[in-house]
C-alpha positions in Angstrom: 18.0 31.6 49.3 15.8 28.6 50.0 14.6 28.0 53.5 16.2 24.6 53.9 19.6 26.0 52.9 19.3 28.8 55.5 18.3 26.2 58.1 21.2 23.9 57.1 23.7 26.8 57.3 22.5 27.6 60.8 22.6 24.0 62.0 26.1 23.5 60.6 27.3 26.6 62.4 25.8 25.5 65.7 27.3 22.1 65.3 30.8 23.5 64.6 30.6 25.8 67.6 29.2 23.2 70.0 31.5 20.4 69.0 34.6 22.5 68.0 34.3 20.5 64.8 36.4 20.6 61.7 35.0 21.1 58.2 35.5 17.4 57.4 33.8 16.3 60.7 30.9 18.6 60.0 30.6 17.5 56.4 30.5 13.8 57.4 27.9 14.5 60.2 25.6 16.4 57.8 26.2 14.2 54.7 27.3 17.1 52.5 30.6 18.0 50.9 33.4 20.0 52.5 32.8 22.7 49.9 29.1 23.0 51.0 30.1 23.3 54.6 32.6 26.0 53.8 30.2 27.9 51.5 27.4 27.7 54.1 29.6 29.1 56.9 31.5 31.8 55.0 28.9 33.1 52.5 25.4 32.0 53.1 25.4 32.3 56.9 26.7 35.8 56.7 23.5 36.9 55.1 21.3 35.1 57.6 23.0 35.4 60.9 26.3 37.4 60.9 27.0 36.9 64.6 26.7 33.1 64.3 28.9 33.2 61.2 31.7 35.0 63.0 31.6 32.6 65.9 31.8 29.6 63.6 34.5 31.2 61.6 36.6 31.7 64.7 36.4 28.0 65.5 37.3 27.1 61.9 40.3 29.5 62.0 41.6 27.8 65.1 41.2 24.4 63.5 43.0 25.6 60.4 45.9 27.0 62.4 46.2 23.6 64.2 45.8 21.3 61.2 49.5 20.8 60.6 49.9 19.5 64.2 46.9 17.1 63.8 48.4 15.8 60.6 51.7 15.1 62.3 50.0 13.3 65.2 48.0 11.2 62.8 51.1 10.1 61.0 52.9 9.3 64.2 49.9 7.2 65.3 49.9 5.4 61.9 53.5 4.3 62.1 53.3 3.5 65.8 50.4 1.2 65.0 52.4 -0.5 62.2 55.4 -1.2 64.4 53.3 -2.9 67.0 51.9 -5.5 64.6 
């Protein structure tokens, strides 16, 4: 694996852990696709730093379990905003 990919995977994991970020937020911050973020955290980082990979995976699992709630809140906000106009 190339050095810059290993470094990116580590930086992505640290960002996810520090900011409690979702895959989409992380992808936007790093200018890569969601697929790249997911692959970096699940596959590539496991080879480089398994402990960091498990910590990042824990954050992502929590975010995944809460995503249906976030979606509902976003929809509520959208329609509340439309009514006020």
